[in-house]
C-alpha positions in Angstrom: 2.5 -6.0 -15.4 4.9 -3.1 -15.5 3.2 -0.8 -13.1 5.1 0.0 -9.9 3.3 -1.1 -6.8 3.9 0.8 -3.5 2.2 -0.4 -0.3 2.0 1.9 2.7 1.1 -0.3 5.7 1.3 -0.8 9.5 3.2 -3.8 10.8 0.3 -4.7 13.2 -2.6 -4.3 10.8 -4.4 -7.4 9.7 -5.7 -5.8 6.5 -2.1 -4.8 5.6 -0.9 -8.3 6.2 -3.7 -9.7 4.0 -2.7 -7.3 1.3 1.0 -8.4 1.4 0.0 -12.0 1.4 -2.4 -11.4 -1.6 0.3 -9.6 -3.6 2.9 -12.2 -2.9 0.5 -15.1 -3.9 -0.2 -13.2 -7.1 3.6 -13.0 -7.6 3.4 -9.2 -7.8 6.6 -7.3 -7.1 5.9 -4.5 -4.7 7.7 -2.2 -2.3 6.2 -1.6 1.1 6.7 0.7 4.0 5.6 -0.2 7.5 4.9 3.4 8.6 4.5 2.5 12.3 8.2 1.3 12.4 9.5 4.7 11.1 10.4 7.5 13.5 11.1 11.2 13.4 11.5 13.1 10.1 11.3 9.9 8.0 7.9 9.1 9.5 6.6 12.7 9.0 7.8 12.7 5.3 6.1 9.3 4.5 2.9 10.5 6.1 2.9 13.6 3.9 3.5 11.4 0.9 0.5 9.1 1.8 -1.8 12.2 2.3 -1.2 13.0 -1.4 -2.8 9.7 -2.3 -5.1 9.2 0.6 -6.0 12.4 2.6 -7.4 10.2 5.4 -4.0 8.5 5.8 -5.6 5.1 6.5 -4.0 1.8 5.9 -3.3 -0.1 3.8 -2.8 2.5 1.0 -1.8 0.8 -2.2 -0.5 2.8 -5.1 -0.5 0.9 -8.4 0.8 3.1 -11.2 -1.6 6.0 -11.1 -4.4 4.0 -9.3 -4.8 4.3 -5.5 -6.6 1.6 -3.6 -7.4 2.2 0.1 -8.0 -0.9 2.2 -7.7 -4.5 1.3 -10.2 -4.5 -1.6 -9.2 -7.6 -3.6 -11.4 -6.8 -6.6 -10.1 -3.3 -7.0 -6.5 -4.5 -6.5 -7.0 -7.2 -9.2 -8.5 -4.6 -11.6 -5.6 -2.2 -11.0 -3.1 -4.9 -11.6 -5.1 -6.3 -14.5 -5.1 -9.8 -13.0 
């Protein structure tokens, strides 16, 4: 699996935590950003990035290569990762 995996999450979100756990259990390397822990211009910039993938700006937003999965949808995540 050579696709890059970027997870946009909230530190307090149960669905985001479940997504992190799932990716870790599948031994998927991923980068994540807990958006609620950012402040100021950094937070504004990340939210603008997320809106490009997910106009509703809901969490978790998972970007797997060119595929975007919104929410903890294990089946869709598995398909995107080819697991």
